[in-house]
N, CA and C of each residue as an Amber inpcrd file, in Angstrom:
protein
   735
-104.6270000  74.9700000  65.5160000-103.3880000  75.6200000  65.9480000
-103.0700000  76.7890000  65.0230000-102.6790000  77.9290000  65.6330000
-102.2470000  79.0740000  64.8580000-100.7300000  79.1480000  64.8990000
-100.1180000  79.3470000  63.7280000 -98.6620000  79.4590000  63.6260000
 -98.3380000  80.7050000  62.8190000 -97.5190000  81.5780000  63.3980000
 -96.9940000  82.7350000  62.6810000 -95.4970000  82.5580000  62.5160000
 -94.9760000  82.9400000  61.3620000 -93.5490000  82.8410000  61.0770000
 -93.0610000  84.1920000  60.5710000 -91.9360000  84.6490000  61.1010000
 -91.3150000  85.8890000  60.6320000 -89.9840000  85.5280000  59.9860000
 -89.7720000  86.0060000  58.7540000 -88.5750000  85.6460000  57.9940000
 -88.3120000  86.7070000  56.9390000 -87.0620000  86.8320000  56.5220000
 -86.7720000  87.7020000  55.3690000 -86.8940000  86.9280000  54.0600000
 -87.1560000  85.6280000  54.1550000 -87.3490000  84.7910000  52.9640000
 -88.6530000  84.0110000  53.0990000 -89.7920000  84.6770000  53.0090000
 -91.0730000  83.9880000  53.1930000 -91.3360000  82.8810000  52.1800000
 -90.6920000  82.9510000  51.0130000 -90.9040000  81.9150000  50.0020000
 -90.4550000  80.5370000  50.4310000 -89.5550000  80.4740000  51.4110000
 -89.1300000  79.1790000  51.9360000 -90.3260000  78.3310000  52.3560000
 -91.3490000  78.9700000  52.8560000 -92.4320000  78.2450000  53.5090000
 -93.5350000  77.8040000  52.5660000 -93.3220000  78.0090000  51.2540000
 -94.2640000  77.4790000  50.2720000 -94.3480000  75.9590000  50.3690000
 -93.2630000  75.3300000  50.8360000 -93.2580000  73.8670000  50.9590000
 -94.3400000  73.3810000  51.9100000 -94.7540000  74.2200000  52.8460000
 -95.7610000  73.8060000  53.8230000 -97.1770000  73.8640000  53.2530000
 -97.3010000  74.2000000  51.9700000 -98.5920000  74.1170000  51.2920000
 -98.8170000  72.7280000  50.7080000 -97.8050000  71.8610000  50.8110000
 -97.8670000  70.5350000  50.2000000 -98.2800000  69.4660000  51.2190000
 -98.6780000  68.3220000  50.7180000 -98.8810000  67.1040000  51.4970000
 -99.8700000  67.3090000  52.6480000 -99.6350000  66.6070000  53.7610000
-100.5970000  66.5910000  54.8610000-100.7850000  67.9610000  55.4980000
 -99.6920000  68.7150000  55.6490000 -99.8360000  70.0270000  56.2680000
-100.6040000  70.9840000  55.3660000-100.3990000  70.8590000  54.0550000
-101.1700000  71.6770000  53.1310000-102.6550000  71.3760000  53.2360000
-103.0060000  70.0970000  53.3510000-104.4110000  69.7080000  53.4990000
-104.9610000  70.1830000  54.8380000-104.1260000  70.1150000  55.8770000
-104.5570000  70.5910000  57.1940000-104.8470000  72.0820000  57.1600000
-104.0570000  72.8290000  56.4110000-104.2970000  74.2680000  56.2710000
-105.5970000  74.5150000  55.5080000-105.8360000  73.7320000  54.4660000
-107.0680000  73.8930000  53.7010000-108.2920000  73.6150000  54.5540000
-108.1750000  72.6530000  55.4690000-109.3090000  72.2770000  56.3210000
-109.4130000  73.1350000  57.5750000-108.4800000  74.0710000  57.7510000
-108.5530000  74.9620000  58.8910000-108.0350000  74.3820000  60.1880000
-107.3700000  73.2250000  60.1330000-106.8110000  72.6330000  61.3470000
-105.5870000  73.4160000  61.7950000-104.8050000  73.8660000  60.8130000
-103.6310000  74.6980000  61.0860000-103.7720000  76.0050000  60.3160000
-103.6230000  77.1010000  61.0320000-103.6530000  78.4360000  60.4290000
-102.2270000  78.9640000  60.4210000-101.5790000  78.9180000  59.2650000
-100.1830000  79.3270000  59.1390000-100.0870000  80.6430000  58.3780000
 -99.4560000  81.6350000  59.0070000 -99.2400000  82.9270000  58.3760000
 -97.7440000  83.2360000  58.3790000 -97.2040000  83.6150000  57.2170000
 -95.7870000  83.9440000  57.1010000 -95.6480000  85.4490000  56.8710000
 -94.7960000  86.0860000  57.6660000 -94.6300000  87.5370000  57.6250000
 -93.2130000  87.8780000  57.1590000 -93.1130000  88.8010000  56.2140000
 -91.8210000  89.2540000  55.6990000 -91.2590000  90.3090000  56.6530000
 -90.1430000  90.0100000  57.2930000 -89.5560000  90.9380000  58.2610000
 -89.2310000  92.2850000  57.6240000 -88.8800000  92.2870000  56.3640000
 -88.4990000  93.5500000  55.7130000 -89.6800000  94.5280000  55.6520000
 -90.8960000  94.0380000  55.7210000 -92.0500000  94.9300000  55.7370000
 -92.1480000  95.6930000  57.0490000 -91.3900000  95.2530000  58.0610000
 -91.3630000  95.9490000  59.3460000 -90.1530000  96.8610000  59.4790000
 -89.3630000  96.9620000  58.4150000 -88.2200000  97.8780000  58.3790000
 -88.6310000  99.0760000  57.5400000 -88.6330000 100.2640000  58.1140000
 -89.2610000 101.4110000  57.4660000 -88.2890000 102.4060000  56.8520000
 -86.9990000 102.0550000  56.7850000 -86.0690000 102.9400000  56.0920000
 -86.1440000 102.6940000  54.5880000 -85.4600000 103.5100000  53.8320000
 -85.5280000 103.4510000  52.3700000 -85.1560000 102.0890000  51.8160000
 -84.1710000 101.4440000  52.4050000 -83.6690000 100.1700000  51.8850000
 -84.2250000  98.9510000  52.6360000 -85.1790000  99.2010000  53.5310000
 -85.7790000  98.1270000  54.3480000 -84.6780000  97.2890000  55.0120000
 -83.7970000  97.9680000  55.7250000 -82.6240000  97.3450000  56.3280000
 -83.0020000  96.5420000  57.5690000 -82.5090000  95.3180000  57.6540000
 -82.8060000  94.4800000  58.8240000 -81.5470000  94.0720000  59.5770000
 -80.3640000  94.5170000  59.1460000 -79.1230000  94.0860000  59.7860000
 -78.1470000  95.2450000  59.8950000 -77.1590000  95.0760000  60.7720000
 -76.1200000  96.0970000  60.9540000 -74.8800000  95.4010000  61.5050000
 -73.7910000  96.1310000  61.5880000 -72.5270000  95.5500000  62.0750000
 -72.6120000  95.2390000  63.5650000 -71.9120000  94.2090000  64.0390000
 -71.9760000  93.8350000  65.4530000 -71.2890000  94.8650000  66.3510000
 -71.9640000  95.2420000  67.4190000 -71.3700000  96.1430000  68.4040000
 -70.1910000  95.4560000  69.0680000 -69.0570000  96.1440000  69.1520000
 -67.8510000  95.5470000  69.7110000 -66.9640000  94.9230000  68.6700000
 -67.4160000  94.9490000  67.4260000 -66.6130000  94.3980000  66.3420000
 -66.8620000  92.9220000  66.1110000 -66.2960000  92.4180000  65.0400000
 -66.4680000  91.0130000  64.7000000 -66.9550000  90.8470000  63.2830000
 -66.9230000  89.6140000  62.8250000 -67.3150000  89.3060000  61.4510000
 -68.8250000  89.2610000  61.3060000 -69.2850000  89.4630000  60.0730000
 -70.6920000  89.2830000  59.7690000 -71.5600000  90.4400000  60.2020000
 -72.8660000  90.1990000  60.1390000 -73.8600000  91.2120000  60.4800000
 -74.8420000  90.6160000  61.4860000 -75.4930000  91.5020000  62.2300000
 -76.4630000  91.0930000  63.2460000 -77.8150000  91.7160000  62.9040000
 -78.8960000  90.9510000  63.0930000 -80.2280000  91.4730000  62.7840000
 -80.6210000  92.5290000  63.8130000 -81.1100000  93.6670000  63.3190000
 -81.4450000  94.8090000  64.1420000 -82.7000000  94.5350000  64.9860000
 -82.7900000  95.1130000  66.1740000 -83.9560000  94.8680000  67.0110000
 -85.2180000  95.5790000  66.5420000 -85.0690000  96.7540000  65.8840000
 -86.2660000  97.5410000  65.5520000 -87.2630000  96.7890000  64.6510000
 -86.8240000  96.2090000  63.5230000 -87.8000000  95.4810000  62.6930000
 -88.4490000  94.3160000  63.4400000 -87.6480000  93.6180000  64.2550000
 -88.2210000  92.5070000  65.0140000 -89.2720000  93.0060000  65.9950000
 -89.0100000  94.1430000  66.6190000 -89.9830000  94.6910000  67.5450000
 -91.3010000  95.0160000  66.8690000 -91.2160000  95.6310000  65.6940000
 -92.4310000  95.9770000  64.9570000 -93.1940000  94.7110000  64.5480000
 -92.4730000  93.7320000  64.0050000 -93.1170000  92.5080000  63.5180000
 -93.7580000  91.7240000  64.6550000 -93.0190000  91.5040000  65.7250000
 -93.5450000  90.6990000  66.8290000 -94.6420000  91.4320000  67.5870000
 -94.5020000  92.7490000  67.7610000 -95.5780000  93.4990000  68.4060000
 -96.8760000  93.3540000  67.6310000 -96.7780000  93.4130000  66.3040000
 -97.9770000  93.2980000  65.4860000 -98.6430000  91.9440000  65.6180000
 -97.8370000  90.8970000  65.6160000 -98.3860000  89.5460000  65.7280000
 -98.9940000  89.3270000  67.1050000 -98.2670000  89.6870000  68.1460000
 -98.7250000  89.4120000  69.5110000 -99.9100000  90.2850000  69.9040000
 -99.9560000  91.5120000  69.4090000-101.0840000  92.3770000  69.7440000
-102.3740000  91.9140000  69.0820000-102.2530000  91.1590000  67.9760000
-103.4360000  90.6550000  67.2790000-103.9750000  89.3710000  67.9050000
-103.2230000  88.7700000  68.8200000-103.6690000  87.5440000  69.4740000
-104.8010000  87.8530000  70.4430000-105.7240000  86.9180000  70.6510000
-106.7990000  87.1400000  71.6170000-106.2510000  87.4550000  73.0070000
-107.0190000  88.1910000  73.7730000-106.5630000  88.6480000  75.0840000
-106.2180000  87.4960000  76.0110000-106.9250000  86.3690000  75.8670000
-106.6810000  85.2270000  76.7460000-105.6470000  84.2550000  76.1760000
-105.0510000  84.5870000  75.0300000-104.0430000  83.7110000  74.4190000
-102.7040000  83.8850000  75.1170000-101.8780000  82.8810000  74.9900000
-100.5260000  82.9220000  75.5660000 -99.5570000  82.3760000  74.5350000
 -99.2800000  83.1450000  73.4650000 -98.4240000  82.6270000  72.3840000
 -97.0240000  82.2910000  72.8890000 -96.4600000  81.2520000  72.3100000
 -95.0810000  80.8800000  72.5860000 -94.2260000  81.3110000  71.4040000
 -93.2150000  82.1450000  71.6640000 -92.3150000  82.6140000  70.6160000
 -91.0750000  81.7270000  70.6020000 -90.7760000  81.1440000  69.4380000
 -89.6510000  80.2240000  69.2850000 -88.6520000  80.8150000  68.3000000
 -87.4030000  80.8710000  68.7190000 -86.3230000  81.2870000  67.8250000
 -85.4000000  80.1030000  67.5790000 -85.3110000  79.5830000  66.3480000
 -84.3080000  78.5520000  66.0660000 -82.9190000  79.1030000  66.3450000
 -82.1230000  78.3600000  67.0880000 -80.8000000  78.8450000  67.4620000
 -79.9200000  77.6770000  67.8690000 -78.6560000  77.6410000  67.4130000
 -77.7440000  76.5830000  67.8640000 -77.4380000  76.6940000  69.3520000
 -77.8280000  77.8060000  69.9780000 -77.6170000  77.9780000  71.4170000
 -78.8410000  77.5660000  72.2290000 -79.8350000  76.9560000  71.5740000
 -81.0780000  76.6300000  72.2580000 -81.1700000  75.1980000  72.7310000
 -82.3060000  74.8820000  73.3570000 -82.6050000  73.5040000  73.7600000
 -82.7300000  72.6380000  72.5130000 -82.2920000  71.3890000  72.6050000
 -82.3330000  70.4950000  71.4460000 -83.7660000  70.0110000  71.1960000
 -84.2080000  70.1650000  69.9540000 -85.5490000  69.7410000  69.5590000
 -85.6150000  68.2120000  69.5060000 -86.6200000  67.6440000  70.1360000
 -86.8100000  66.1920000  70.1760000 -88.2710000  65.8700000  69.8800000
 -88.5420000  64.5800000  69.7050000 -89.9310000  64.1690000  69.5030000
 -90.7740000  64.4950000  70.7230000 -90.1840000  64.3770000  71.8880000
 -90.8980000  64.7400000  73.1080000 -91.2740000  66.2140000  73.1040000
 -90.3500000  67.0660000  72.6660000 -90.6700000  68.4910000  72.5820000
 -91.7380000  68.7310000  71.5320000 -91.6770000  68.0060000  70.4090000
 -92.6990000  68.1600000  69.3670000 -94.0790000  67.8440000  69.9270000
 -94.1750000  66.7660000  70.7200000 -95.4630000  66.4190000  71.3280000
 -95.9330000  67.5250000  72.2640000 -95.0060000  68.0640000  73.0350000
 -95.3480000  69.1510000  73.9580000 -95.8510000  70.3730000  73.1930000
 -95.1210000  70.7630000  72.1430000 -95.4910000  71.9500000  71.3890000
 -96.7720000  71.7580000  70.5850000 -97.1120000  70.5190000  70.2610000
 -98.3440000  70.2460000  69.5150000 -99.5840000  70.5490000  70.3440000
 -99.4330000  70.7230000  71.6500000-100.5740000  71.0710000  72.5050000
-100.7740000  72.5740000  72.6150000 -99.8380000  73.3600000  72.0670000
 -99.9650000  74.8140000  72.1090000-101.0320000  75.2830000  71.1180000
-101.6820000  76.3870000  71.4430000-102.6860000  76.9420000  70.5290000
-102.1020000  77.9700000  69.5680000-100.9500000  78.5790000  69.9370000
-100.3740000  79.6240000  69.0840000 -98.8610000  79.6120000  69.2240000
 -98.1820000  79.3240000  68.1150000 -96.7270000  79.3550000  68.0590000
 -96.2800000  80.4580000  67.1180000 -95.2290000  81.1740000  67.5230000
 -94.6490000  82.2230000  66.6860000 -93.1690000  81.8960000  66.4970000
 -92.7380000  81.7250000  65.2540000 -91.3480000  81.3960000  64.9460000
 -90.6470000  82.6270000  64.3760000 -89.4870000  82.9520000  64.9370000
 -88.6740000  84.0440000  64.4330000 -87.4020000  83.5120000  63.8100000
 -87.2550000  83.6630000  62.4950000 -86.1320000  83.0640000  61.7670000
 -84.9830000  84.0590000  61.6510000 -83.9270000  83.8240000  62.3890000
 -82.7490000  84.6770000  62.3150000 -81.9230000  84.3950000  61.0710000
 -81.0420000  85.3270000  60.7620000 -80.0930000  85.1870000  59.6430000
 -78.7780000  85.8210000  60.0580000 -77.7940000  85.7450000  59.1960000
 -76.4770000  86.3570000  59.4200000 -75.8570000  85.7760000  60.6940000
 -75.3760000  86.6420000  61.5970000 -74.7770000  86.1590000  62.8360000
 -75.7980000  86.0300000  63.9620000 -77.0640000  86.2120000  63.6250000
 -78.1120000  86.0700000  64.6210000 -78.8820000  87.3560000  64.8440000
 -79.7470000  87.3270000  65.8600000 -80.6240000  88.4380000  66.1930000
 -80.0790000  89.1370000  67.4390000 -80.2040000  90.4440000  67.4790000
 -79.8060000  91.2280000  68.6520000 -80.4120000  90.5990000  69.9150000
 -79.5800000  90.3130000  70.9180000 -79.9990000  89.6420000  72.1410000
 -81.1640000  90.3530000  72.8300000 -81.2570000  91.6540000  72.6490000
 -82.3140000  92.3970000  73.3170000 -83.7130000  91.9940000  72.8460000
 -83.8190000  91.4480000  71.6350000 -85.1130000  90.9600000  71.1660000
 -85.5660000  89.7870000  72.0270000 -84.6740000  88.8270000  72.2710000
 -85.0220000  87.6850000  73.1330000 -85.4020000  88.1730000  74.5270000
 -84.6030000  89.0920000  75.0630000 -84.8380000  89.5670000  76.4260000
 -86.1610000  90.3140000  76.5370000 -86.4560000  91.1430000  75.5410000
 -87.6930000  91.9290000  75.5500000 -88.9250000  91.0390000  75.5990000
 -88.9710000  90.0370000  74.7210000 -90.1890000  89.2290000  74.6350000
 -90.2400000  88.1520000  75.7130000 -89.0900000  87.7610000  76.2490000
 -89.0920000  86.8670000  77.4020000 -89.6380000  87.5850000  78.6310000
 -89.4080000  88.8950000  78.7250000 -89.9230000  89.6810000  79.8460000
 -91.4290000  89.8970000  79.7290000 -91.9340000  89.8030000  78.5140000
 -93.3660000  90.0710000  78.2740000 -94.2010000  88.8160000  78.1280000
 -93.5540000  87.6740000  77.9050000 -94.3040000  86.4490000  77.6820000
 -93.3810000  85.2480000  77.6590000 -93.7090000  84.2860000  76.8300000
 -92.9290000  83.0510000  76.7670000 -92.0500000  83.0420000  75.5200000
 -90.7710000  82.7800000  75.7120000 -89.7990000  82.7070000  74.6150000
 -88.9630000  81.4560000  74.8070000 -88.6640000  80.7910000  73.6920000
 -87.8390000  79.5790000  73.7610000 -86.8780000  79.5640000  72.5820000
 -85.5870000  79.3730000  72.8590000 -84.5900000  79.1560000  71.8170000
 -84.4530000  77.6520000  71.6250000 -84.5150000  77.2010000  70.3640000
 -84.5330000  75.7610000  70.0880000 -83.5460000  75.4390000  68.9700000
 -82.7600000  74.3930000  69.1670000 -81.7970000  73.9130000  68.1820000
 -82.2630000  72.5820000  67.6050000 -82.0950000  72.3930000  66.2900000
 -82.4420000  71.0890000  65.7070000 -81.2210000  70.1820000  65.5780000
 -80.0820000  70.5950000  66.1060000 -78.9120000  69.7250000  66.0580000
 -77.6300000  70.5100000  66.2220000 -76.5570000  69.7760000  66.3740000
 -75.2560000  70.3920000  66.6310000 -74.5510000  70.7590000  65.3340000
 -75.1380000  71.6900000  64.6190000 -74.5460000  72.2150000  63.3910000
 -75.1630000  73.5840000  63.1560000 -74.6030000  74.3360000  62.2090000
 -75.0580000  75.7010000  61.9630000 -75.6090000  75.8080000  60.5410000
 -76.7890000  76.4030000  60.4250000 -77.4090000  76.6590000  59.1310000
 -77.2440000  78.1330000  58.7690000 -77.5740000  78.4810000  57.5280000
 -77.4860000  79.8760000  57.1140000 -78.5610000  80.7430000  57.7700000
 -79.6420000  80.1170000  58.1730000 -80.7290000  80.8650000  58.7940000
 -81.7010000  79.9160000  59.4580000 -82.7430000  80.4790000  60.0620000
 -83.6790000  79.6710000  60.8330000 -84.8090000  79.0570000  60.0450000
 -84.8720000  79.3250000  58.7310000 -86.0240000  78.8600000  57.9600000
 -86.1180000  77.3470000  57.8710000 -85.0100000  76.6910000  57.5410000
 -85.0270000  75.2280000  57.4110000 -85.3800000  74.5830000  58.7440000
 -84.8080000  75.0830000  59.8230000 -85.1060000  74.5450000  61.1500000
 -86.5760000  74.7500000  61.4980000 -87.1170000  75.9000000  61.1550000
 -88.5260000  76.1690000  61.4490000 -89.4360000  75.2460000  60.6680000
 -89.1270000  75.0200000  59.3970000 -89.9340000  74.0930000  58.5990000
 -89.9040000  72.7000000  59.2130000 -88.7120000  72.2520000  59.6210000
 -88.6040000  70.9260000  60.2350000 -89.4510000  70.8430000  61.5000000
 -89.3920000  71.8800000  62.3280000 -90.1680000  71.8530000  63.5660000
 -91.6680000  71.9100000  63.2940000 -92.0840000  72.7580000  62.3620000
 -93.5140000  72.8460000  62.0550000 -94.0380000  71.5180000  61.5280000
 -93.2490000  70.8520000  60.6920000 -93.6870000  69.5520000  60.1750000
 -93.7890000  68.5240000  61.2910000 -92.7840000  68.4760000  62.1720000
 -92.7970000  67.5090000  63.2700000 -93.9310000  67.7890000  64.2520000
 -94.1750000  69.0700000  64.5290000 -95.2400000  69.4580000  65.4550000
 -96.6050000  69.2940000  64.8030000 -96.7260000  69.8090000  63.5780000
 -98.0190000  69.8380000  62.9140000 -98.6340000  68.4740000  62.7100000
 -97.8190000  67.4700000  62.3900000 -98.3880000  66.1430000  62.1380000
 -98.9270000  65.5040000  63.4000000 -98.5790000  66.0620000  64.5730000
 -99.0960000  65.5480000  65.8410000-100.3740000  66.2520000  66.2860000
-100.7510000  67.3100000  65.5820000-101.9970000  68.0080000  65.9050000
-103.1610000  67.1070000  65.4960000-104.1220000  66.8800000  66.3830000
-105.2500000  65.9930000  66.0510000-105.9290000  66.3890000  64.7440000
-106.1330000  65.3850000  63.8800000-106.8050000  65.5940000  62.6130000
-105.8920000  65.7810000  61.4250000-104.5960000  66.0230000  61.6740000
-103.6760000  66.2470000  60.5520000-103.3410000  64.9280000  59.8600000
-102.9800000  63.9120000  60.6330000-102.7070000  62.5780000  60.0890000
-103.9960000  61.7760000  60.1440000-104.3950000  61.2240000  59.0080000
-105.6830000  60.5390000  58.9280000-105.8350000  59.3750000  59.8860000
-104.7940000  58.5650000  60.0120000-104.8410000  57.4070000  60.8990000
-103.8980000  57.6500000  62.0720000-104.4020000  58.0690000  63.2260000
-103.5300000  58.3810000  64.3620000-102.6610000  57.2130000  64.7980000
-103.1070000  55.9680000  64.5300000-102.3200000  54.8070000  64.9390000
-100.9850000  54.7450000  64.2110000-100.9030000  55.3870000  63.0430000
 -99.6490000  55.3430000  62.2870000 -98.5480000  56.1330000  62.9800000
 -98.9010000  56.9710000  63.9430000 -97.9080000  57.7600000  64.6750000
 -97.2830000  56.9870000  65.8240000 -97.9440000  55.9070000  66.2610000
 -97.5710000  55.2630000  67.5190000 -96.2310000  54.5510000  67.4440000
 -95.9610000  53.8220000  66.3440000 -94.7700000  52.9780000  66.2810000
 -93.6030000  53.6450000  65.5670000 -93.6640000  54.9370000  65.3610000
 -92.5870000  55.6290000  64.6670000 -91.3590000  55.7690000  65.5610000
 -90.2380000  56.0810000  64.9290000 -89.0150000  56.3270000  65.6930000
 -89.2430000  57.4360000  66.7080000 -88.6660000  57.2340000  67.8960000
 -88.6840000  58.2110000  68.9890000 -90.0340000  58.3340000  69.6720000
 -91.0360000  57.5610000  69.2590000 -92.3120000  57.5740000  69.9450000
 -92.3270000  56.4910000  71.0180000 -93.3670000  56.4960000  71.8450000
 -93.5520000  55.5320000  72.9320000 -92.2930000  55.4090000  73.7850000
 -91.5280000  54.3210000  73.5930000 -90.3740000  54.0450000  74.4440000
 -89.0950000  54.7110000  73.9560000 -89.1670000  55.5030000  72.9050000
 -87.9990000  56.2410000  72.4230000 -87.1040000  55.4750000  71.4800000
 -87.4480000  54.2100000  71.1610000 -86.6350000  53.4130000  70.2530000
 -86.8660000  53.8410000  68.7990000 -85.9280000  53.4710000  67.9370000
 -86.0880000  53.7340000  66.5160000 -87.0870000  52.7620000  65.9050000
 -87.6600000  53.1410000  64.7860000 -88.6810000  52.3250000  64.1460000
 -88.0590000  51.0950000  63.4830000 -88.8320000  50.0180000  63.4200000
 -88.3880000  48.7950000  62.7420000 -88.3820000  48.9900000  61.2220000
 -87.6340000  48.1560000  60.4550000 -87.6190000  48.2650000  58.9940000
 -88.9890000  47.9510000  58.4000000 -89.3140000  48.5920000  57.2990000
 -90.5980000  48.3770000  56.6250000 -90.3900000  47.7180000  55.2660000
 -91.3520000  46.8960000  54.8580000 -91.3020000  46.1990000  53.5690000
 -92.6800000  46.2320000  52.9290000 -92.7400000  46.0250000  51.5930000
 -94.0040000  45.8940000  50.8910000 -93.8090000  44.8950000  49.7460000
 -94.7730000  44.7720000  48.8520000 -94.6640000  43.8770000  47.7080000
 -93.6880000  44.4570000  46.6910000 -92.9840000  43.6140000  45.8970000
 -93.0560000  42.1550000  45.8420000 -92.2610000  41.4990000  46.9690000
 -92.4900000  40.2030000  47.1570000 -91.8100000  39.4780000  48.2260000
 -90.3090000  39.3710000  47.9770000 -89.9130000  39.4000000  46.6890000
 -88.4830000  39.3850000  46.3430000 -88.2140000  40.4690000  45.3190000
 -87.1920000  41.2510000  45.5590000 -86.7930000  42.3260000  44.6450000
 -85.2810000  42.3090000  44.5250000 -84.7980000  42.1040000  43.2700000
 -83.3600000  42.0230000  42.9860000 -82.6580000  41.0350000  43.9210000
 -83.2750000  39.8950000  44.0620000 -82.7570000  38.7920000  44.8860000
 -82.7410000  39.1200000  46.3810000 -83.4250000  40.1630000  46.7670000
 -83.5390000  40.5070000  48.1850000 -84.9610000  40.1830000  48.6370000
 -85.0680000  39.2740000  49.6000000 -86.3730000  38.7850000  50.0340000
 -86.8630000  39.5210000  51.2680000 -88.1660000  39.6850000  51.3380000
 -88.7970000  40.1670000  52.5620000 -88.5690000  39.1180000  53.6490000
 -88.2460000  39.5070000  54.8870000 -88.0730000  38.5250000  55.9600000
 -89.2740000  37.5810000  56.0360000 -88.9970000  36.3000000  56.1040000
 -90.0390000  35.2870000  56.0360000 -91.0810000  35.4570000  57.1320000
 -90.6730000  35.9150000  58.2870000 -91.6180000  36.0460000  59.3900000
 -92.7530000  37.0000000  59.0380000 -92.4900000  38.0000000  58.1940000
 -93.5290000  38.9520000  57.8280000 -94.5540000  38.3510000  56.8710000
 -94.2070000  37.2340000  56.2550000 -95.1280000  36.5590000  55.3350000
 -95.8670000  35.4140000  56.0050000 -95.5650000  35.1880000  57.2880000
 -96.0830000  34.0010000  57.9800000 -97.5440000  34.1160000  58.3780000
 -98.0480000  35.3340000  58.5100000 -99.4070000  35.5050000  59.0100000
 -99.5150000  35.3450000  60.5170000 -98.4080000  35.0720000  61.1770000
 -98.3790000  34.9060000  62.6290000 -98.1360000  36.2810000  63.2580000
 -99.2060000  36.8950000  63.7130000 -99.1060000  38.2770000  64.1870000
 -98.2690000  38.3980000  65.4540000 -98.2870000  37.3980000  66.2940000
 -97.4620000  37.4300000  67.5020000 -95.9890000  37.3850000  67.1380000
 -95.6390000  36.5060000  66.1730000 -94.2460000  36.4060000  65.7470000
 -93.8000000  37.6950000  65.0500000 -94.6970000  38.2860000  64.2620000
 -94.3770000  39.5320000  63.5750000 -94.1260000  40.6440000  64.5960000
 -94.9800000  40.7050000  65.6100000 -94.8120000  41.7200000  66.6450000
 -93.4910000  41.5430000  67.3780000 -93.1480000  40.2910000  67.6880000
 -91.8750000  40.0160000  68.3660000 -90.7010000  40.4220000  67.4880000
 -90.7630000  40.0800000  66.1990000 -89.6840000  40.4390000  65.2630000
 -89.5120000  41.9460000  65.1930000 -90.6150000  42.6560000  65.0980000
 -90.5270000  44.1080000  65.0080000 -89.9390000  44.7220000  66.2730000
 -90.3350000  44.1980000  67.4180000 -89.7570000  44.6930000  68.6760000
 -88.2460000  44.4590000  68.7040000 -87.8310000  43.2720000  68.2790000
 -86.3950000  42.9480000  68.2750000 -85.6340000  43.8320000  67.2990000
 -86.2450000  44.0910000  66.1480000 -85.5930000  44.9480000  65.1580000
 -85.4390000  46.3820000  65.6610000 -86.4330000  46.8620000  66.3870000
 -86.3480000  48.2070000  66.9430000 -85.1830000  48.2950000  67.9370000
 -85.0500000  47.2890000  68.7620000 -83.9640000  47.2800000  69.7450000
 -82.6190000  47.1970000  69.0510000 -82.4960000  46.2970000  68.0580000
 -81.2260000  46.1280000  67.3630000 -80.8330000  47.3800000  66.5740000
 -81.7990000  47.9740000  65.8970000 -81.4950000  49.1860000  65.1300000
 -81.0620000  50.3180000  66.0630000 -81.7430000  50.4420000  67.1820000
 -81.3840000  51.4900000  68.1370000 -80.0090000  51.2320000  68.7310000
 -79.7240000  49.9720000  69.0570000 -78.4040000  49.6300000  69.6100000
 -77.2960000  49.9670000  68.6160000 -77.5540000  49.7260000  67.3390000
 -76.5340000  49.9320000  66.3080000 -76.3450000  51.4110000  65.9630000
 -77.4530000  52.1650000  65.9030000 -77.4000000  53.5330000  65.3990000
 -77.4030000  54.5760000  66.5110000 -78.2450000  54.3910000  67.5210000
 -78.3810000  55.3660000  68.5940000 -78.4010000  54.6730000  69.9480000
 -77.2960000  54.0410000  70.3450000 -77.2950000  53.2510000  71.5870000
 -77.6490000  54.0600000  72.8240000 -77.4360000  55.3710000  72.7880000
 -77.7500000  56.1920000  73.9570000 -79.2530000  56.2710000  74.2240000
 -80.0830000  55.8730000  73.2370000 -81.5310000  55.9010000  73.4110000
 -82.0640000  54.6430000  74.0780000 -81.2450000  53.6070000  74.1820000
 -81.7150000  52.3430000  74.7430000 -82.0000000  52.4800000  76.2370000
 -83.1410000  51.9530000  76.6990000 -83.3740000  51.8890000  78.1400000
 -82.4220000  50.8740000  78.7600000 -82.1530000  50.9600000  80.0550000
 -81.1590000  50.0930000  80.6970000 -81.3860000  48.6020000  80.4620000
 -82.6440000  48.1690000  80.4160000 -82.9110000  46.7300000  80.2830000
 -82.5220000  46.1710000  78.9230000 -82.2340000  47.0450000  77.9390000
 -81.8700000  46.5790000  76.6000000 -80.4210000  46.8840000  76.2370000
 -79.5970000  47.2100000  77.1960000 -78.2230000  47.5840000  76.8940000
 -77.2430000  46.4300000  77.0240000 -77.7610000  45.2520000  77.2130000
 -76.8890000  44.0940000  77.3830000 -76.6860000  43.3260000  76.1060000
 -77.0680000  42.0600000  76.1320000 -76.7630000  41.1670000  75.0170000
 -77.5570000  41.5370000  73.7760000 -77.0150000  41.1390000  72.6240000
 -77.6840000  41.3770000  71.3530000 -78.8600000  40.4550000  71.2030000
 -79.9290000  40.9760000  70.5530000 -81.1060000  40.1680000  70.2700000
 -81.3210000  40.1300000  68.7620000 -82.5360000  39.7510000  68.3520000
 -82.8510000  39.7810000  66.9270000 -82.6790000  38.4430000  66.2660000
 -83.2360000  37.3830000  66.8780000 -83.0570000  36.0370000  66.3420000
 -83.7350000  35.8730000  64.9910000 -84.6820000  36.7390000  64.6320000
 -85.3540000  36.6200000  63.3460000 -84.6840000  37.4650000  62.2670000
 -83.5960000  38.1260000  62.6140000 -83.0350000  39.1180000  61.6880000
 -82.6900000  38.5160000  60.3220000 -82.2690000  37.2840000  60.2980000
 -81.8480000  36.6790000  59.0280000 -82.9480000  35.8610000  58.3820000
 -84.1150000  35.8230000  59.0000000 -85.1810000  34.9700000  58.4410000
 -85.8570000  35.6250000  57.2500000
């Protein structure tokens, strides 16, 4: 997968050199390039923002630098490629695990990180007319810019790219995967820590009982924390008979 990112703070993305994604980049599974938007601003001060037309607080990112940056990235793509341009935005579709799975099948993603009061609307319109553009929100809150949201999306998407996670089975039972339920609680050694014991069923060696307990815990945790994620068949009575074991 090829990923291009445009930002006025390229240093934000040094974090993606770490851990599994860093190893994936070293092995060539993910090709990540970060572009400094200010290099596409050709005035003396490398200006990327201006006052909002019609008045109002704050500043708006100018279309000219974005045009130069995105034209350069998209023109370098192979002729048969169909890059998807993503702009993190609180006005966009909400990012979910399902969307992460969908985006993990793309061959080329381009992220445009806005700042200030956002990017001139004409940038979205221009590239939507020429190809595929998607505005995406990571939640109902506002950040200072799109960098943090882009990192979160790249991490969620990248770990689903084949070969990034060593054991693909470890992805199956995670929160929001398969049936959309939250993940069950995890434990390790020692069996007792500060008078808190690992649930006895996990020490039983009975794999059927362990599987049942984990299923019940997933339902109970989802009911307690995110009840809107429960499928209709699990919205009734409480379960989790092993919860105290």
